[in-house]
N, C-alpha and C positions, 0 to 999 in steps of 0.2 A: 525329174524332170521339173516338177512342181515348182520343187525349190529353187531350180535354176531361174525358171521363167520369173517368181518373186522375185528373186535376186536382180534380175536384168531389170525388172520393172522398176523397183525402187531406185536403182542406180541411175536409170534413164530420168526418174523423176528427179531425183535429186540434183542431177547433173544440168537440168533445163530451170530448175528453181533456182540454182546457185548463183552467185555473182562471182565475177571474174577473180580468178585465182584463189578459191576457195578447197578445189579440191586438189590435191596433189598427190603424184607419186613418184617413189625412190628407188635406189638402188644402194647399196651398202657394203662397206667390207669392214671388219672389225677383228682386232686383236684382242684373243681373250684369255684371260688366266683364270683355268676353274679349280678350287680349292675341296677336294673330296676329305669329307669327315673320315674317321677310324671306322672302316665296317669288317665283321667278320676276322679281328685279329689284325688287321693291315694297319699300316701307318698312314698319318694324314699326309698327303700328297699333292702339290700343284701341279698340273700339267698344262703348258701353252699350246693353245689352238687357234683356228682361224674360222670366223663366222662369215658370210653370206647372208643378205638379209633385202627382201624385196617388201615394200610396205605401199600403203595407201590410207590417204589421210583427209581430216575434212577440217577446215579451219584455215583462220590466217596465220600469217608469220608472226605477227605482232599481238597476238591475242591467244584465244583457248582453240585447240584442235583435239580430234579422236584421230587416234592411228592402229589401222590393224596391219601387223608386220607377221611374215613366213620366215622363219630362219631355216638355215643349214649348216651345221656345224660337223667337222670331222674330228671325232674324239681320239687321240690318241694315247689313251690310256689302258694299260693290263688290270684295271680295276674291276671292269663289267666286261671284259672281252679279251681273246686271246689274242687278237689284233685289234685295228683298226675299228672304231665301231661310227655309227654316222647317228648324228641326232637330227632330227626335225621338230620344230618347233612354231607355235601361232599364238602370238600374243596381242592384246587390246591395251592400249596405253590412254591416258589423259594427259596433254600437255599444255602449260602455262607458258606463252613469250611473252617479251616485256620489249617496251620500245624505247626506249632511255635517247632516243635521237643522236646514236653514234652509229656508224656504219655497220654493225653486227646487231642481232636480236638474241640475246641470250634466252633459255626456257628451262624450266623445270618439267619433270615426267615422271609418273607414278602409272603403275598398271600389274596384271596379271596374263599369266598365259598358261599354257599345256602343249605337250608335247609325246615325243616318242623317240626313244634312245634303241636302235637294231643293235644288238649285241649277238654275239657269240657265246657268251657264257652261261653257264647249264641253271637256268632259270626254268624249266619246263616250257618255255616258249622262247622264242629268238628275240623278244622285243619289252622293254620295261616304257611303261608311261612315266609322265611325270607333272607336276603342277609348279607354277613358279611365280614370286612375287617379284618386282622390280621396280627400280627409282634409278633414276639418272638427272644429270645437268649437261646442258650443252649450247651451242648457239648455231642460229643460222646465218651464213654470208651470201647476202643477195647480191648475185650476178645481173640478174636484170627483174622485172618485174614478175618473168614467167620462171625463172632458174635460181637455185640456190646452191651452195655447198653447206653441209651438214657437219659439226664435229662435236662428239658426245664421250661421256663418260658415263657407263649403266653398270648397275651393280643386280644381281639375281640373286634370291634363295632359291635353291631347288630343293624340291622333296622329292624323290622316285618311289615307285611301286614298293611295297614290301616283296621281298625274293622269299619265295616258299622253301626256306632252309631251317633246322633247328636253330632255335636261341636269333633269328636275325632281327635286325628292326630295319626300319626304313631307312636307306641311303640317302645323305643329304650333300648338297655342294653349295659351295660359294662363288659366283662367277663374276669377275671384274671385268669390263670389256670397255676398250678406248673404240670408237666408232668413226669413219670416215664417210661421207656419202652425198651423193647427188640428186636435189628434189627438181622435178619438173610438175609447173604450176597450173592450172587450168581454169 
């Protein structure tokens, strides 16, 4: 409860002291190809998936911004699960956007994140945690001062926790995503 009150206080203070259009919230969909490294005798495989993202950011469309993103991905892999697995992630990114005087604002983004993969694989528990580093590039298409469309490419290197099996190493994957989203700026 204390953390919630602290978060609400900081968010309210930030909102009151912020200039117009510095805080933004967004929703997006991504088409994802995840390439899983060979693991426990398996072959390298690439799995297409879809991802849904919710984000909140602070910064200008033509300058620097910080973003916090929550992701949900249905993982259609037999790699870690007998059926579909669900992946939940939380990411923090720093974004640098540019204003070249054209209609769009291109940007570069880097960050890190963590999450959990709920799985039915025999891992002594029904979930695996992971960490990731990511980088991407994209652009904002302003619709008005308060709204924009976002299109981006993002790469993530993901390292899962070690599965407690003999001769097991940490499983890893490379994720390539094409993201399309909509942002509202306050």
